[in-house]
C-alpha positions in Angstrom: -5.8 -119.8 -160.9 -6.0 -123.4 -162.3 -9.1 -124.8 -164.0 -9.7 -127.0 -161.0 -9.6 -124.1 -158.6 -11.8 -122.0 -160.8 -14.5 -124.7 -160.9 -14.3 -125.3 -157.2 -14.7 -121.5 -156.6 -18.1 -121.5 -158.3 -19.4 -125.0 -157.5 -18.1 -125.4 -154.0 -15.9 -128.0 -152.3 -17.9 -130.9 -153.8 -16.5 -130.0 -157.2 -13.0 -131.0 -156.0 -13.9 -134.7 -156.3 -11.9 -136.1 -159.3 -14.9 -137.7 -161.2 -17.1 -134.6 -160.8 -14.3 -132.1 -161.5 -13.2 -133.9 -164.7 -16.8 -134.0 -166.0 -17.4 -130.3 -165.4 -14.1 -129.4 -167.1 -15.1 -131.5 -170.1 -18.4 -129.6 -170.2 -16.7 -126.2 -170.3 -14.5 -127.4 -173.2 -17.4 -129.1 -175.1 -19.7 -126.0 -174.9 -16.8 -123.5 -175.1 -17.9 -121.6 -171.9 -16.1 -120.5 -168.8 -16.6 -122.0 -165.3 -18.9 -119.2 -164.1 -21.0 -119.5 -167.2 -21.3 -123.3 -166.6 -22.4 -122.5 -163.0 -25.1 -120.2 -164.4 -26.4 -123.1 -166.4 -26.2 -125.3 -163.4 -28.5 -122.9 -161.5 -30.9 -122.9 -164.4 -30.9 -126.7 -164.4 -31.5 -126.7 -160.6 -34.4 -124.2 -160.9 -36.1 -125.2 -164.1 -35.5 -129.0 -164.2 -35.2 -130.0 -160.6 -37.4 -127.2 -159.2 -34.9 -126.9 -156.3 -33.2 -123.8 -154.9 -29.9 -125.7 -154.6 -29.1 -129.1 -156.1 -26.5 -131.4 -154.6 -23.4 -131.9 -156.7 -23.4 -135.6 -157.2 -22.3 -137.8 -160.1 -26.0 -138.7 -160.9 -27.0 -135.1 -160.9 -24.1 -134.1 -163.1 -25.1 -136.7 -165.6 -28.6 -135.3 -165.7 -27.0 -131.8 -166.1 -25.1 -133.1 -169.2 -28.4 -134.2 -170.7 -30.0 -130.9 -169.9 -27.2 -129.0 -171.7 -27.4 -131.3 -174.7 -31.2 -130.8 -175.0 -30.9 -127.0 -174.7 -28.2 -127.0 -177.5 -30.3 -129.1 -179.8 -33.4 -126.8 -179.2 -31.2 -123.8 -179.9 -29.9 -125.3 -183.1 -33.4 -126.1 -184.3 -34.7 -122.7 -183.5 -31.9 -120.9 -185.3 -32.3 -123.1 -188.4 -36.1 -122.5 -188.7 -36.0 -118.8 -187.7 -36.5 -115.9 -190.0 -37.7 -112.4 -189.5 -41.4 -112.1 -190.3 -42.0 -108.4 -189.8 -43.7 -106.6 -192.6 -42.9 -103.2 -193.9 -43.4 -100.8 -196.8 -40.9 -98.5 -198.4 -43.6 -96.0 -198.8 -43.7 -95.4 -195.0 -41.0 -92.8 -194.3 -38.7 -93.6 -191.4 -38.3 -91.3 -188.5 -35.0 -89.6 -188.4 -36.0 -86.1 -187.4 -37.1 -85.3 -183.8 -39.3 -82.3 -183.3 -38.1 -79.9 -180.7 -40.4 -79.5 -177.8 -40.5 -77.7 -174.4 -40.5 -80.3 -171.6 -42.8 -79.3 -168.8 -42.2 -81.1 -165.6 -44.7 -82.0 -162.9 -44.9 -80.0 -159.7 -43.2 -82.3 -157.3 -41.2 -82.0 -154.1 -37.6 -80.8 -154.3 -34.5 -83.0 -153.9 -30.9 -82.1 -153.2 -28.2 -82.6 -155.8 -26.9 -85.4 -153.6 -29.3 -87.6 -151.6 -26.8 -87.8 -148.7 -27.2 -84.2 -147.8 -30.7 -83.0 -147.3 -34.2 -84.4 -146.9 -36.9 -84.1 -149.6 -39.5 -81.3 -149.3 -42.2 -83.4 -147.7 -45.0 -82.7 -145.3 -43.5 -80.9 -142.3 -45.1 -83.5 -140.0 -43.4 -86.3 -141.7 -40.1 -87.5 -140.5 -37.6 -89.8 -142.2 -35.0 -90.4 -139.5 -35.5 -93.9 -138.3 -32.2 -95.7 -138.5 -32.0 -99.3 -139.9 -28.9 -100.2 -137.9 -27.8 -99.2 -134.5 -30.8 -96.8 -134.4 -31.5 -94.8 -131.2 -35.3 -94.9 -131.7 -36.6 -97.6 -129.3 -33.5 -99.7 -130.2 -35.5 -101.0 -133.1 -34.2 -104.2 -134.6 -34.6 -105.1 -138.3 -34.5 -108.5 -139.8 -33.4 -109.5 -143.3 -35.8 -111.6 -145.4 -33.5 -112.2 -148.3 -33.7 -116.0 -148.1 -37.4 -116.1 -147.7 -38.2 -114.7 -151.1 -38.0 -116.2 -154.6 -36.0 -115.8 -157.7 -35.1 -117.9 -160.7 -31.7 -118.2 -159.1 -30.0 -117.4 -162.4 -26.6 -115.7 -162.5 -25.5 -114.4 -165.9 -22.0 -113.3 -166.8 -21.9 -110.2 -168.9 -18.8 -109.3 -170.9 -17.6 -105.7 -171.1 -19.1 -105.5 -174.6 -21.8 -107.8 -176.0 -21.8 -108.2 -179.8 -25.1 -109.3 -181.4 -25.1 -110.1 -185.1 -28.5 -109.6 -186.7 -29.2 -110.2 -190.4 -32.4 -108.6 -191.5 -34.0 -110.2 -194.5 -36.1 -108.1 -197.0 -39.6 -107.8 -195.6 -42.6 -108.9 -197.8 -45.2 -106.3 -198.6 -48.5 -106.9 -196.8 -51.7 -105.1 -196.2 -51.2 -105.3 -192.4 -48.1 -104.2 -190.6 -48.5 -106.7 -187.8 -47.0 -110.1 -188.0 -48.5 -113.1 -186.2 -47.2 -113.7 -182.8 -45.2 -116.8 -182.0 -46.9 -119.6 -180.0 -46.9 -119.1 -176.3 -45.2 -121.7 -174.2 -47.2 -120.6 -171.1 -50.8 -119.4 -171.2 -51.3 -115.7 -170.6 -52.1 -114.8 -167.1 -50.0 -117.6 -165.6 -48.1 -116.8 -162.4 -44.5 -117.6 -163.0 -43.4 -116.9 -159.5 -44.9 -115.3 -156.4 -43.6 -113.6 -153.3 -45.5 -113.8 -150.0 -48.5 -115.7 -151.5 -49.2 -117.3 -148.1 -49.5 -113.9 -146.5 -52.3 -112.3 -148.5 -54.6 -112.8 -151.5 -54.3 -110.8 -154.7 -56.0 -107.4 -154.3 -59.3 -107.0 -156.1 -58.3 -103.5 -157.5 -60.7 -100.9 -158.6 -64.4 -101.4 -158.0 -67.4 -99.4 -159.2 -69.4 -100.2 -156.1 -66.6 -99.3 -153.6 -64.4 -96.8 -155.4 -60.9 -96.4 -153.8 -58.2 -94.0 -154.8 -54.5 -93.5 -154.5 -52.5 -90.4 -154.2 -49.2 -90.0 -156.0 -46.6 -87.4 -154.9 -43.1 -87.2 -156.6 -40.0 -86.4 -154.5 -37.5 -84.9 -156.8 -36.8 -81.4 -158.2 -37.8 -81.5 -162.0 -35.7 -78.4 -162.7 -32.5 -80.2 -161.9 -33.1 -82.6 -164.8 -33.2 -79.7 -167.4 -29.5 -79.9 -168.1 -28.1 -80.3 -171.6 -26.4 -83.6 -172.3 -23.0 -84.1 -174.0 -21.7 -81.0 -172.3 -19.7 -82.6 -169.5 -16.7 -80.7 -168.2 -13.8 -82.6 -166.6 -13.7 -80.3 -163.7 -17.3 -80.7 -162.9 -17.2 -84.5 -163.2 -14.1 -84.7 -161.0 -15.7 -82.5 -158.4 -18.7 -84.8 -158.2 -16.6 -87.9 -157.9 -14.5 -86.3 -155.3 -17.4 -85.0 -153.3 -18.9 -88.5 -153.2 -15.8 -89.9 -151.4 -15.9 -87.0 -148.9 -19.6 -87.6 -148.1 -19.0 -91.3 -147.7 -16.1 -90.5 -145.4 -18.3 -88.3 -143.1 -20.9 -91.0 -143.1 -18.4 -93.7 -142.0 -17.0 -91.4 -139.3 -20.4 -90.6 -137.8 -21.7 -94.2 -138.0 -18.6 -95.8 -136.4 -18.0 -92.8 -134.2 -14.4 -92.4 -135.3 -12.2 -89.4 -134.9 -10.9 -87.4 -137.9 -7.4 -88.3 -136.7 -8.2 -92.0 -137.3 -8.3 -91.4 -141.0 -5.1 -91.0 -143.1 -3.7 -91.1 -146.6 -3.3 -94.7 -147.7 -0.9 -93.7 -150.5 1.8 -92.6 -148.0 4.1 -95.2 -146.5 3.5 -95.7 -142.8 3.8 -98.4 -140.1 0.6 -97.1 -138.4 -2.9 -98.5 -139.1 -5.3 -96.0 -140.5 -8.9 -95.8 -141.8 -9.1 -94.9 -145.5 -12.2 -94.1 -147.6 -12.1 -94.2 -151.4 -13.4 -95.6 -154.6 -12.5 -99.1 -156.0 -10.9 -98.8 -159.4 -8.8 -101.1 -161.6 -5.0 -100.9 -161.0 -4.5 -100.1 -164.7 -6.3 -97.4 -166.6 -6.5 -99.7 -169.7 -7.9 -102.6 -167.8 -10.8 -104.3 -169.7 -13.2 -107.2 -169.0 -13.5 -108.8 -165.7 -11.3 -107.7 -162.8 -10.0 -109.9 -160.0 -9.0 -109.4 -156.4 -5.4 -108.9 -157.3 -6.0 -106.0 -159.8 -7.8 -103.4 -157.7 -6.7 -100.0 -156.4 -8.2 -97.4 -154.1 -8.8 -93.9 -155.5 -8.6 -91.2 -152.8 -10.2 -87.8 -152.7 -8.3 -84.6 -153.1 -8.5 -83.9 -149.4 -7.6 -87.4 -148.1 -4.9 -88.4 -150.7 -4.5 -85.7 -153.3 -6.6 -87.9 -155.7 -3.8 -90.5 -155.9 -4.3 -94.3 -156.2 -2.8 -97.1 -154.3 -2.9 -100.9 -155.0 -4.9 -103.0 -152.6 -3.9 -106.2 -150.9 -6.8 -108.3 -149.6 -4.8 -111.4 -148.4 -6.0 -110.9 -144.8 -9.7 -110.7 -145.8 -11.6 -113.9 -146.1 -15.0 -112.8 -147.4 -15.6 -109.7 -149.6 -17.7 -108.6 -152.6 -16.4 -105.5 -154.6 -17.1 -103.8 -157.9 -15.7 -101.0 -159.9 -16.8 -97.6 -158.6 -17.7 -98.8 -155.1 -17.2 -96.5 -152.2 -15.4 -98.4 -149.4 -14.0 -97.8 -146.0 -10.9 -99.9 -145.2 -8.6 -100.3 -142.2 -5.0 -101.2 -142.8 -1.5 -99.8 -143.5 0.9 -99.1 -146.3 4.1 -100.5 -144.8 6.3 -100.6 -147.9 4.8 -97.9 -150.1 3.8 -100.4 -152.8 0.4 -101.4 -151.6 -2.2 -100.9 -148.9 -2.6 -104.1 -146.8 -6.3 -104.3 -145.8 -7.0 -105.8 -142.4 -10.7 -104.9 -142.1 -13.5 -103.8 -144.4 -16.1 -101.6 -142.8 -19.6 -102.1 -144.0 -21.3 -99.0 -145.3 -24.4 -98.2 -143.1 -27.8 -98.8 -144.6 -30.0 -95.8 -145.2 -33.0 -94.8 -143.1 -36.5 -96.2 -143.3 -39.4 -94.0 -144.3 -42.2 -93.4 -141.7 -45.6 -91.8 -141.6 -47.7 -90.1 -138.9 -50.8 -91.6 -137.5 -52.9 -88.9 -139.2 -51.4 -89.8 -142.5 -52.1 -93.5 -142.1 -55.8 -92.7 -141.3 -56.0 -90.6 -144.4 -54.7 -93.4 -146.6 -57.1 -95.8 -145.1 -59.9 -93.4 -146.1 -58.6 -93.1 -149.6 -58.5 -96.9 -150.0 -61.8 -97.6 -148.1 -59.7 -100.1 -146.1 -59.0 -102.1 -149.3 -55.7 -103.3 -150.6 -54.0 -101.3 -153.3 -53.0 -102.9 -156.6 -50.1 -101.9 -158.8 -49.0 -103.3 -162.1 -45.4 -102.8 -163.3 -44.4 -103.3 -166.9 -41.0 -102.7 -168.7 -40.4 -102.2 -172.4 -39.8 -102.9 -175.1 -43.5 -103.1 -176.0 -42.9 -104.3 -179.6 -40.7 -107.1 -180.8 -37.4 -106.5 -182.5 -38.5 -108.2 -185.8 -42.1 -106.8 -186.1 -43.7 -103.6 -185.0 -46.6 -105.5 -183.5 -48.8 -103.6 -180.9 -51.3 -106.4 -180.5 -49.7 -107.4 -177.2 -50.1 -104.0 -175.8 -53.6 -103.5 -177.1 -54.8 -106.8 -175.6 -53.0 -106.1 -172.3 -54.9 -102.8 -172.0 -58.2 -104.6 -172.4 -57.1 -107.1 -169.7 -56.1 -104.2 -167.5 -59.6 -102.7 -167.7 -61.7 -105.9 -167.6 -59.8 -108.3 -165.3 -56.8 -106.8 -163.4 -58.3 -103.4 -162.6 -55.2 -101.9 -160.9 -55.2 -98.6 -159.0 -51.8 -97.7 -160.5 -49.8 -98.8 -163.5 -46.0 -98.1 -163.7 -44.8 -98.3 -167.3 -41.1 -98.1 -167.9 -39.5 -97.6 -171.3 -38.3 -98.0 -173.9 -41.5 -97.4 -175.7 -39.9 -96.9 -179.2 -36.5 -98.5 -178.8 -33.7 -96.9 -180.9 -32.0 -100.3 -181.0 -35.1 -101.9 -182.5 -34.0 -103.4 -185.9 -36.9 -101.9 -187.8 -36.3 -98.4 -186.3 -32.5 -98.6 -187.0 -33.1 -99.7 -190.6 -35.9 -97.3 -191.3 -38.3 -100.1 -192.3 -41.3 -99.2 -190.2 -44.5 -100.3 -191.9 -47.6 -98.3 -192.9 -50.2 -98.3 -190.1 -53.7 -99.1 -191.2 -56.6 -96.7 -190.3 -54.5 -93.6 -190.4 -55.2 -90.9 -193.0 -51.7 -89.5 -192.8 -48.8 -91.8 -191.9 -46.4 -90.8 -189.2 -43.4 -88.8 -190.4 -41.3 -88.9 -187.2 -41.0 -91.3 -184.3 -42.8 -88.8 -182.1 -45.7 -89.1 -184.4 -45.5 -92.9 -184.3 -46.1 -92.6 -180.6 -48.9 -90.0 -180.7 -50.7 -91.8 -183.6 -50.2 -95.4 -182.7 -49.3 -95.8 -179.0 -51.4 -92.9 -177.6 -54.8 -94.2 -178.9 -54.1 -97.6 -177.2 -52.9 -96.0 -173.9 -55.9 -93.7 -173.8 -58.2 -96.7 -173.5 -56.9 -97.3 -170.0 -59.5 -96.7 -167.4 -59.3 -93.0 -166.4 -59.6 -94.0 -162.7 -56.3 -95.8 -163.0 -53.2 -93.7 -162.4 -50.4 -94.4 -164.9 -46.8 -93.5 -164.3 -44.4 -93.3 -167.3 -40.6 -93.6 -166.7 -38.3 -93.2 -169.8 -35.3 -95.3 -170.8 -32.1 -94.1 -172.3 -33.0 -96.1 -175.4 -36.2 -94.2 -175.9 -36.4 -92.4 -179.2 -39.0 -90.0 -177.6 -36.6 -88.6 -175.0 -34.4 -85.6 -175.4 -32.0 -87.1 -172.9 -30.0 -90.1 -174.0 -28.0 -90.3 -170.8 -28.6 -91.2 -167.2 -30.0 -89.5 -165.1 -32.7 -88.6 -167.6 -35.5 -86.0 -167.8 -39.1 -87.0 -168.0 -41.4 -87.2 -171.1 -43.6 -84.3 -171.9 -47.2 -85.5 -171.3 -48.8 -82.8 -173.4 -46.6 -83.4 -176.4 -47.4 -87.1 -176.2 -51.2 -86.2 -176.1 -51.8 -88.3 -173.0 -54.8 -87.6 -170.6 -54.4 -86.3 -167.1 -54.4 -89.7 -165.4 -50.9 -90.1 -166.9 -47.9 -88.8 -165.0 -44.4 -88.5 -166.5 -41.5 -89.0 -164.1 -37.8 -88.8 -164.5 -35.3 -91.7 -164.6 -34.5 -92.4 -161.8 -37.4 -91.1 -159.8 -38.7 -91.5 -156.2 -42.4 -91.0 -155.5 -44.9 -91.7 -152.8 -48.0 -93.8 -153.6 -50.2 -93.3 -150.6 -47.9 -94.4 -147.7 -45.5 -96.4 -149.9 -42.3 -94.9 -151.1 -41.3 -96.3 -154.5 -38.0 -95.8 -156.3 -37.7 -96.5 -160.1 -34.5 -96.7 -162.0 -34.5 -97.8 -165.6 -30.9 -98.8 -166.0 -29.9 -102.4 -165.7 -27.5 -102.6 -162.7 -28.1 -106.3 -162.3 -26.7 -107.0 -165.8 -23.9 -104.4 -165.7 -22.4 -105.0 -162.3 -19.4 -107.4 -162.5 -18.5 -108.3 -158.9 -15.1 -109.2 -157.7 -15.8 -111.9 -155.1 -13.5 -113.6 -152.5 -14.7 -116.3 -150.2 -16.9 -119.3 -150.8 -19.8 -118.2 -148.6 -20.0 -114.8 -150.3 -20.1 -116.4 -153.8 -22.7 -118.9 -152.7 -25.2 -116.2 -151.9 -27.7 -115.2 -154.5 -26.3 -112.6 -156.9 -29.4 -110.5 -156.9 -29.2 -110.3 -153.1 -25.6 -109.1 -153.2 -26.2 -106.5 -155.9 -29.4 -105.2 -154.1 -27.4 -104.8 -150.9 -24.7 -102.8 -152.8 -27.4 -100.5 -154.1 -28.7 -99.9 -150.5 -25.3 -99.5 -148.9 -24.1 -97.1 -151.7 -27.4 -95.3 -151.6 -27.5 -95.0 -155.3 -29.8 -96.6 -157.9 -26.7 -97.2 -160.1 -23.5 -97.3 -158.0 -21.3 -98.8 -160.8 -18.7 -96.5 -162.3 -17.9 -96.4 -165.1 -21.2 -97.6 -166.5 -21.8 -100.7 -168.5 -21.4 -100.7 -172.3 -23.2 -102.8 -174.8 -22.3 -102.9 -178.5 -24.9 -104.1 -181.1 -23.9 -104.7 -184.7 -26.7 -104.9 -187.2 -26.5 -105.9 -190.9 -29.4 -105.1 -193.1 -30.6 -106.6 -196.4 -28.1 -104.4 -198.4 -25.2 -105.9 -196.4 -24.6 -102.6 -194.8 -23.4 -102.8 -191.2 -24.4 -100.4 -188.4 -23.0 -100.4 -184.9 -25.0 -99.0 -182.0 -23.4 -98.6 -178.6 -25.7 -98.4 -175.6 -25.5 -98.8 -171.9 -25.7 -96.7 -168.8 -24.4 -93.6 -170.6 -23.7 -91.8 -167.3 -23.9 -88.0 -167.1 -21.2 -87.8 -164.4 -21.7 -84.2 -163.5 -25.3 -85.0 -162.4 -24.8 -88.4 -160.7 -26.1 -86.8 -157.5 -29.6 -87.2 -159.0 -29.2 -91.0 -159.0 -28.8 -91.1 -155.2 -31.6 -91.9 -152.7 -33.6 -88.8 -151.8 -33.3 -87.6 -148.3 -30.9 -90.3 -147.1 -33.9 -92.7 -147.1 -34.3 -96.0 -148.8 -37.6 -96.5 -150.7 -40.1 -99.2 -149.5 -40.1 -100.6 -153.0 -37.2 -100.4 -155.6 -38.1 -101.2 -159.2 -35.2 -101.9 -161.5 -36.0 -103.6 -164.8 -33.3 -106.0 -166.0 -32.6 -108.4 -168.9 -32.2 -111.0 -166.3 -35.1 -113.3 -165.3 -37.9 -111.5 -163.5 -37.7 -111.6 -159.7 -39.0 -110.1 -156.5 -36.8 -110.2 -153.4 -36.8 -108.7 -149.9 -33.4 -107.3 -149.0 -33.0 -105.5 -145.7 -36.7 -104.8 -145.5 -36.8 -103.3 -148.9 -38.8 -104.9 -151.8 -36.7 -105.2 -155.0 -38.6 -106.0 -158.2 -37.6 -106.8 -161.7 -40.9 -107.1 -163.7 -39.2 -108.7 -166.8 -39.6 -107.5 -170.4 -43.1 -106.9 -171.7 -42.2 -108.5 -175.0 -39.1 -110.5 -175.7 -36.8 -109.5 -178.7 -38.2 -112.1 -181.0 -41.9 -111.6 -180.0 -42.2 -114.2 -177.4 -44.4 -113.5 -174.5 -43.0 -111.4 -171.7 -44.0 -110.8 -168.1 -45.2 -108.1 -165.8 -45.4 -107.7 -162.0 -48.6 -107.3 -160.0 -48.1 -105.9 -156.5 -50.9 -106.2 -153.9 -50.3 -104.0 -150.8 -52.6 -104.4 -147.8 -54.2 -101.2 -146.5 -52.1 -99.7 -143.7 -53.7 -99.8 -140.3 -52.6 -98.6 -136.8 -54.3 -101.6 -135.2 -52.5 -104.9 -134.8 -48.9 -105.5 -135.9 -49.4 -104.3 -139.5 -47.2 -101.3 -138.9 -44.4 -100.8 -136.4 -44.8 -97.9 -134.0 -41.7 -95.8 -133.3 -40.9 -92.4 -132.1 -40.8 -90.7 -128.7 -42.0 -87.1 -129.2 -44.4 -88.0 -131.9 -46.0 -91.3 -132.8 -44.6 -92.5 -136.1 -45.1 -95.8 -138.0 -42.7 -97.8 -140.2 -44.5 -98.8 -143.3 -43.5 -102.5 -143.3 -44.4 -102.7 -147.0 -42.3 -105.9 -147.3 -44.6 -107.6 -144.8 -47.9 -106.3 -146.3 -47.1 -107.0 -150.0 -47.7 -109.8 -152.4 -45.8 -109.8 -155.7 -46.8 -112.0 -158.6 -44.7 -112.3 -161.8 -47.3 -113.0 -164.5 -47.1 -113.8 -168.2 -48.7 -111.3 -170.6 
């Protein structure tokens, strides 16, 4: 593909104009970036400078874009020149290198199947989760997509297969306090960066002493299934899981499109007859690295459908498509010459069901909330900066939680003590004032430093903790991941420790949390201008729903971090999704049902979007790596009521209600 074609692919047909095309090509060479990276910066310019969703590609706007890039480059150069690490430490404080063994005790939650496709969760017998989102036979219910009505920072970031970050840690001065001063905030704390559905409802008032309201939290997963031992994967077990995923997807396609088993065939066998084939998208070369393209893809079959063989794919007859490595797809076409499978049609994977509640349940939730709106706060780690172990942000935020925000529920996602934190990796954690005995392990750092702060949270507020694979506190360093042990962390009873990922019910609302960055890791292979013009977050969110997995990418993303300390010794840490392939069934949606709210923290800019009637939220990082202010999400959900059009009534034998959480919710992304 020529440079002109590549620029036009991302910027659209207007980029084909000679004067615009030449300017954009010069910018890619001047800043040493690719066309898609330049388009990312164009979206940033459109959103942050012009305050527009989409900016017209004209000569005037391109000139302003050049000025925008030059200004950013000058600011970056100045910040790098003036920057130095200012964390404090003491060699007398022993670093944590030893983890105490502990018995993890899980909560008593509902059970879940190994694979979400197969069985429903163990829920109330009166509850049904069988309302179809497409082509449903319940009152011919029609669903609408609200993807374009929501907000985002409209930023698309290209991620390489490995990201190398060079950090030089200077010797840290001795000080009486371990906390460095925080950098100046560019936006005042409490400012709303963006808001979803602000015109529909006001911010919920939250907890009130005069009119106390409560929430009920019920997990929907089997804790015993997360007690597996990591780093013990067997090739046979992993292949069985990957093979079974293809077979389950094949049955799903057959039932949804009402196809006969004879309509399916082996795409690796030469034939002049069109067939339907279901398999997994993989690179055409086992050694392929970096970004794939539409010409370098193959289809991996199951043992039943194609003896596990692979066949190269030809998409020349397809105009619009978005693919990624590991995607389960259903294709119609033929293998006429034995060299490739010519695709004539791509069948969309059906969307999962929508959760519903009985009328009795809705009335019970109204009573719990006293007809008030529920208020949820969502935060995502890290909670300390990379260059200073400063907990003042977290301490002041807890005070604000109690005095101003007053939420019913707080969902806190890790990492809490990040193993990639520079001070943790170098063993330069400071002495903590006020402690008679300094922590000897990272577990003790949490119980002696973090726990006292978290205990100050109002006991009436329910707190949910979800770990990260970068958490030093977790016995599991792979995904899916077991929960923390609440008792070993010395946390009170209003804290609940859930797995990663986890699905739980907060009153009537089903919430799914996954603490692995699918929005950063997924590298899409896109064909077609209209598909590439859509918001990247929308496309990835739809993939998550259609694949019915919180992390459908395979293999998982990899990130390499190289750190050089003051002694000029270099350490390399490799992190990423770290998939436990044998247990990938635990990453699927429970009970063939999509959550009302999906929370997936990401390094990308914070956002909240409505995709196929599901609310997707990225709360942003609580603290940025260099200590800059982060963000959190506040969700206000109106109390459900059977009166009016707040909920949608469905069902024939029994009256059931769709939750319509996306209609009844307001989401604010707020600075800390």
